C-alpha positions in Angstrom: 51.7 102.8 180.1 49.0 102.4 177.4 50.1 102.8 173.7 49.1 105.8 171.6 46.5 105.0 169.0 47.2 106.7 165.7 44.7 106.7 163.0 45.7 104.7 159.7 46.1 107.7 157.6 48.3 109.3 160.2 50.3 106.2 160.7 50.7 105.9 156.9 51.8 109.4 156.5 54.4 109.0 159.3 55.8 105.9 157.7 56.1 107.8 154.4 58.0 110.6 156.2 60.3 108.2 157.8 61.1 106.6 154.4 61.8 109.9 152.9 64.0 111.0 155.7 66.0 107.9 155.4 66.4 108.5 151.6 67.4 112.1 152.2 70.1 110.9 154.6 71.5 108.4 152.0 71.3 111.2 149.3 73.0 113.7 151.4 75.7 111.3 152.3 76.4 110.5 148.7 76.5 114.2 147.8 79.0 114.8 150.8 81.3 112.0 149.9 80.7 111.9 146.1 80.3 108.1 146.3 77.5 105.7 146.1 79.5 102.9 147.8 81.3 104.2 150.9 81.8 100.7 152.6 81.4 97.1 152.0 77.8 97.2 153.6 76.8 99.4 150.5 77.9 97.0 147.8 80.4 94.4 148.7 81.3 93.5 145.1 81.9 97.1 143.9 83.7 98.0 147.1 86.3 95.3 147.0 86.9 95.5 143.3 87.3 99.2 143.6 89.9 98.7 146.4 91.8 96.3 144.2 91.8 98.7 141.3 93.0 101.7 143.6 95.6 99.5 145.1 97.2 98.7 141.7 96.8 102.3 140.7 98.8 103.4 143.6 101.4 100.7 143.2 102.0 102.0 139.5 102.0 105.5 140.6 104.8 105.0 143.1 106.8 103.2 140.4 106.5 106.3 138.2 109.0 108.1 140.4 111.6 105.5 139.7 110.7 105.5 136.0 111.1 109.3 136.1 114.6 109.0 137.8 115.6 106.4 135.3 114.7 108.8 132.4 116.8 111.5 134.0 119.7 109.2 134.5 119.7 108.1 130.9 119.4 111.8 129.6 122.3 112.8 131.9 124.4 110.0 130.6 123.5 110.8 127.0 124.3 114.4 127.4 127.7 113.3 128.8 128.4 111.1 125.7 127.3 114.0 123.5 129.9 116.2 125.3 132.6 113.7 125.2 132.1 113.3 121.5 133.0 116.9 121.1 136.0 116.4 123.2 137.1 113.5 120.9 136.5 115.5 117.9 138.6 118.1 119.3 141.5 115.7 120.2 141.3 114.4 116.7 141.6 117.9 115.4 144.7 118.4 117.5 146.4 115.0 116.4 145.8 116.1 112.8 147.3 119.3 113.4 150.4 117.5 114.9 150.5 115.4 111.8 150.5 118.5 109.5 153.3 120.2 111.6 156.5 119.5 109.8 159.6 118.6 111.6 162.9 120.0 110.1 166.5 120.0 110.9 168.9 122.1 108.8 172.3 123.7 109.2 175.9 123.6 107.8 178.9 122.6 109.9 180.8 125.7 111.1 184.1 123.9 110.4 185.5 122.2 107.5 185.4 118.3 107.7 188.6 116.7 108.6 189.4 113.1 108.3 190.3 111.2 111.4 193.4 108.8 111.3 191.1 106.4 113.3 187.7 105.0 112.8 184.9 107.0 114.4 181.4 106.2 115.5 178.9 109.1 114.9 175.7 108.7 117.4 172.5 110.4 116.3 168.9 110.6 117.5 166.4 110.9 114.7 162.8 111.3 115.8 163.7 109.6 119.0 165.4 106.7 117.3 169.1 106.1 118.0 171.3 105.9 114.8 174.9 104.7 114.8 177.1 105.5 111.7 180.6 104.2 111.5 183.1 106.4 109.7 186.2 104.7 108.5 189.7 106.2 109.2 190.9 108.7 106.6 187.5 108.7 105.0 186.8 111.5 102.5 184.0 113.9 103.1 181.9 112.3 100.3 182.5 108.8 101.9 181.5 110.1 105.3 178.3 111.5 104.1 177.5 108.2 102.3 178.3 106.5 105.4 176.0 108.6 107.5 173.1 108.4 104.9 173.5 104.6 104.7 173.2 104.4 108.4 170.2 106.6 108.5 168.4 104.6 105.7 169.2 101.3 107.4 167.8 102.5 110.8 164.7 104.0 109.1 163.7 100.6 107.8 164.7 98.5 110.8 162.5 97.5 113.8 163.3 100.9 115.4 160.5 102.1 113.2 160.4 104.2 110.1 161.1 108.0 110.4 161.5 108.7 106.7 164.5 110.9 107.1 166.0 110.1 103.8 169.4 111.2 102.4 169.8 113.9 104.9 173.7 114.6 104.8 175.4 116.4 101.8 178.4 118.3 101.0 178.2 122.3 100.6 179.2 124.1 97.5 182.8 124.5 98.7 183.2 120.7 99.1 184.6 121.2 102.5 181.7 121.3 104.9 179.0 118.8 105.8 175.2 120.1 105.4 172.3 118.5 107.2 168.9 119.0 105.7 166.2 116.7 107.1 162.5 116.6 107.3 162.9 115.1 110.8 164.3 116.0 114.3 168.0 115.2 114.1 170.2 115.5 117.2 173.8 114.4 118.2 174.0 112.1 121.1 177.4 113.5 122.2 179.9 116.3 121.6 182.4 113.9 120.0 179.9 113.1 117.3 179.3 116.7 116.5 183.1 117.6 116.3 183.7 114.4 114.1 181.6 116.0 111.4 182.9 119.6 111.9 179.8 120.8 113.8 180.3 123.1 116.8 180.6 121.2 119.9 177.8 121.9 122.5 176.9 120.3 125.9 173.5 122.0 125.9 170.9 119.2 126.3 168.3 119.0 123.7 164.6 119.3 124.2 163.6 116.0 126.0 160.6 115.8 123.8 161.3 113.3 121.1 164.9 112.8 121.9 167.2 110.6 124.1 168.2 112.0 127.5 171.9 112.3 126.6 171.1 114.2 123.4 173.0 117.5 123.0 172.2 120.5 120.7 174.7 121.9 118.1 174.5 125.6 117.7 175.0 125.1 114.0 171.6 123.4 113.5 168.1 124.9 113.4 165.3 122.6 114.5 161.6 123.3 114.0 158.4 121.5 114.7 159.4 119.6 117.9 158.2 122.2 120.3 155.1 122.8 118.5 154.3 119.0 118.5 155.1 118.9 122.1 152.7 121.6 122.9 150.0 119.9 120.9 150.7 116.6 122.8 150.2 118.5 126.2 146.9 119.8 124.8 145.9 116.3 123.8 146.6 115.1 127.3 144.5 117.8 128.9 141.7 116.8 126.7 142.0 113.1 127.9 141.7 114.3 131.5 138.7 116.5 130.7 137.0 113.4 129.0 137.6 111.3 132.2 136.3 114.1 134.3 133.2 114.7 132.3 132.3 111.1 132.3 132.5 110.9 136.1 130.3 114.1 136.5 127.6 112.8 134.1 125.6 111.3 137.2 122.0 111.9 138.3 120.8 111.0 141.7 123.9 108.9 142.4 123.5 106.8 139.1 126.3 107.2 136.5 125.9 105.2 133.3 129.1 106.1 131.5 131.7 106.3 134.2 132.6 102.5 134.1 131.0 99.2 133.4 129.1 97.4 136.2 127.0 100.4 137.1 123.9 99.0 135.3 120.5 100.5 136.1 117.3 98.3 136.4 114.0 100.1 136.0 110.8 98.4 137.3 107.6 98.8 135.5 105.3 96.7 137.7 104.9 96.0 141.3 106.4 92.5 141.1 109.4 93.6 139.0 108.5 90.9 136.4 108.4 93.9 133.8 111.6 95.8 133.8 114.4 97.1 131.7 118.1 96.8 132.4 120.2 99.8 131.1 123.9 98.7 130.6 126.5 101.0 131.7 129.6 101.9 129.6 133.0 103.2 130.2 133.3 106.5 128.4 136.5 107.7 130.4 139.7 108.0 128.3 141.0 104.7 129.5 137.6 103.0 128.7 137.8 104.5 125.3 141.3 103.1 124.8 142.9 106.6 124.6 146.3 106.7 126.1 148.1 109.9 127.3 151.1 111.0 125.1 153.9 110.1 127.4 157.3 112.0 127.5 159.5 110.1 129.8 163.1 111.4 130.5 164.4 108.1 131.4 168.1 107.5 130.8 167.6 104.0 130.0 165.1 104.4 127.1 164.4 106.8 124.3 161.7 109.4 124.5 159.4 110.4 121.8 158.1 107.3 120.3 154.2 107.8 120.5 154.6 111.4 121.4 153.4 113.0 118.2 157.0 112.8 116.9 156.5 110.1 114.4 153.8 110.4 111.9 153.1 106.8 112.1 152.3 107.1 115.8 150.1 110.1 115.3 148.3 108.1 112.7 147.7 105.4 115.3 146.4 107.9 117.7 144.0 109.1 115.0 142.8 105.6 114.5 142.2 105.1 118.1 140.2 108.4 118.2 138.0 107.1 115.3 137.4 103.8 117.2 136.6 105.8 120.3 134.1 107.9 118.3 132.5 104.7 116.9 132.2 103.4 120.5 130.6 106.7 121.6 128.1 106.4 118.9 127.1 102.8 119.7 126.7 104.0 123.3 124.6 106.9 122.4 122.5 104.7 120.1 121.9 102.2 122.9 121.0 104.9 125.4 118.6 106.6 123.0 116.8 103.2 122.3 116.6 102.6 126.1 115.3 106.1 126.7 112.6 105.6 124.0 111.4 102.4 125.8 111.4 103.8 129.2 109.4 107.0 128.0 107.0 104.8 126.2 106.5 102.8 129.4 106.0 105.9 131.4 103.2 107.1 129.1 101.7 103.6 129.1 101.8 103.5 133.0 100.2 107.0 133.2 97.4 105.9 130.8 97.0 102.6 132.7 96.7 104.4 135.9 94.1 106.7 134.4 92.1 103.6 133.3 92.2 101.8 136.7 91.1 105.2 138.5 88.3 105.6 136.1 87.2 102.0 136.5 87.4 102.3 140.1 85.3 105.6 140.1 82.6 104.0 137.8 82.1 101.3 140.6 81.8 103.6 143.5 81.3 107.2 142.4 77.9 108.9 142.7 76.3 111.0 139.8 76.2 114.2 141.6 73.6 115.8 139.3 71.3 112.7 139.8 71.8 112.9 143.6 71.2 116.6 143.7 67.9 116.1 141.8 67.0 113.2 144.0 67.6 115.5 147.0 65.4 118.2 145.6 62.6 115.8 144.8 62.8 114.3 148.4 62.7 117.8 149.9 59.4 118.2 148.0 58.2 114.9 149.0 59.0 115.6 152.7 57.0 118.9 152.5 54.0 117.1 151.1 54.1 114.4 153.6 54.3 116.9 156.4 51.2 118.6 154.8 49.4 115.3 154.6 50.1 114.4 158.3 48.9 117.8 159.1 45.7 117.2 157.3 45.2 113.8 158.9 45.6 115.4 162.3 43.0 118.1 161.4 40.4 115.4 160.6 40.8 114.0 164.0 40.6 117.4 165.5 37.2 117.7 163.7 35.8 114.6 165.5 36.9 116.0 168.7 35.0 119.2 168.1 31.7 117.1 167.4 32.3 115.6 170.8 32.3 118.9 172.7 
């Protein structure tokens, strides 16, 4: 089949239209995708550089979820510590209230003192400490009172611990009865010790709080402050339980930074993990803070009461422990606050860096849509003009054909 012969003008116009159509296709593709580089064929250098930037951006973006979880975990721990600090302050207030609650034992023997023909041993329990006083045979009431006060003073300064009871026994105005007036909890350990001094014998067991298990109460004596301190000790123990429970509940997404050591959290800031932050956990439970429950044992082989808000010295030790616990919580809160600031700063940095990477990638591949739209309009005009020129060229050939007819 013979080829079709086109004039030079027609062929030139046709080539121009083909170029215009190709440019229009490219422009329309850029407008549709928004990019000038859609594959490695368009621009290998820009394409692969853009891919690398996008990859790093995506990697950092995926790490932001972990960073965000880390921030929330730290905030949960910090909130827990803040609440525990309030409980510690409340516990300190209770201990101070116990310290200001005065223990008193007052009363006068119902019966006149009668000297015994044999030596007798009077067994007392003062603020939980056992005191033994020996009363000589045929001892006068004044001698008996002196022996009792001497035994109390000796026990108060011994290894049993000071309870500051002082000279608690005296003689009434009639000179026949023994009077007990103490700034302490004073109980008799048995009925015989009561009757030896003229007090009414009683087999009623005294409150186990702050006393030995075998201690009995004489109806001649009035004791105050023990029950109140016992109630405060119970409140204190309840607060310690709340501290431990609160520390256990201060978790976020399974991460708890204040329920015990060994639960450290590591936050990664880059895809290799070479940039990271290790947030150390602390033990903000009552045991971790060194806070012990106020015990109230009823063992027959040991005294009760020591350390049970009965002795002022023990209450002061509790207050000192609470102060140390508060200092530990302040240090932990400071460390968490510092870590939170670092993580939030890295979060902001990562977001800004992701924006830089994405912008750099876009600069390499994205199309200027305004420019491409203008190009499309210009190419449409060029195409219309090319078609018109091709039509004119064909018209010239038709004129020659008319001459031949």
